[in-house]
N, C-alpha and C positions, 0 to 999 in steps of 0.2 A: 644534690647535696643539701640544699635548703629545705627540701621536703622532709628529709630525715631529721634535720634540726627542729623544724616546726612541729613535726609529729611528736618527737620525744619531749620537747618543751611543753606542748599542750598536755601530753600525758602526765608529766610531772605536776603541772599546775592542777590538772583534774584530780589527781590522786591526793594532793594536799587538801583540796576541798572535800573530797570523799572521806578522808581520814577524820577531818574535823566534823563532818556530818555524822559519821558512824560512832566516833569515840569522844569527840570534844565535849558532848553533853555530860559525859561521866566526870570530866575534870571540873566543869562548871557546877555540877552537883556537889563534888567534893569541896569546892570553894564556897558553897552555900549560896550561889547566885541564882540557881534555878531549882533548889531542893524542894520548894513548895509547889512547883509547877505540876499539874496533872500530866499523865503520860501523853495524852493527845496533843498537848501544847509542845512537849519536847519533840514529838514526831513532826509536827508542823514546822517547828524551828529547824529541825534537821532537813526537812524537805526543801526549805528555802536555800540552805547551804548546798544541798544536792543539785539544785537547779544550776548553780554556778559550776558544779562539777560536770554536769551534762553539757553545759555550754562550751566546755573545753574538750570533753571526751569525744563528742560527735564530730567536731571538725578535725580532731587528731586522727580519727579513724578514716574520715573521708580523704584527708590529705595523704595519709600514709598508705592507703590500700592500693594494691596493684591494679585493681579493677577501675580505679579512678586516675591512673597514671602515677601512683605513688610507688615507693620502693619496697613495700612489705606485703607479704601474703597475709591472709586472715590469721593463720596460725602464728606467724611471726609477730603480728600486732598483739595478739593475745598474750604470748609469752613475754614480750617486752613489757606490756601493761602489768602483768603479774609481778615481774621482777621490780618494776618501779613501785608498785603498791607495797611490796614488802620492805623495800628500802625506805620509803617515806614513812611507813608505819613504825619501822625500827627506830628511826630518828625521833619521830613523834613520841613513841612510848618511853624512850630513855630520857628525853628532854622534858616532856610535859609531866609524865608520871615518874617521879624520881625513884620510886620503889622498884621499878622494873629494871632488870639488868640483862645483859647478854651473857649467854653461857656457851660452852663449847658446842653443844648440839645445835644451837641457833646458827653458829658459824658453819657447821657441817651442812645444815640445810641450805645456807646461802651458796655453798660450793655446789650443791646439787642443782640449784637454780642457774648458776653460771654454766653448768654442764647442759642444762635444758636449753639455754640460749644457744650454746654451741651446736647442739644437735638439731635444733629447729632451723638453723641457718645452713646446715650441711646440704650440699647438692647431691 
């Protein structure tokens, strides 16, 4: 049970870092904090954040993978990670980028993801 908890916790933390690495620079640019930076500096900045992401993602996969004694198959790990990614991104985009909002089709897509989780865990 603890491996499930640690795997999911590390995936959540990893995805928070990933979201900031991929999209945080857009908000920083809007705030005029890095708007004068050349693209290569933004990439390096994002890579530093991505290092923290990988530092959580890799252990999550090692702890959670059945081949290492964990509770999840490779496919289950990937589907869980994708669902967490979209949940974290949804929260990030609606909180950090105030102009973004959820629509009915986004909720329909989330329902499809829930179905994906159900199907990937079916025996």
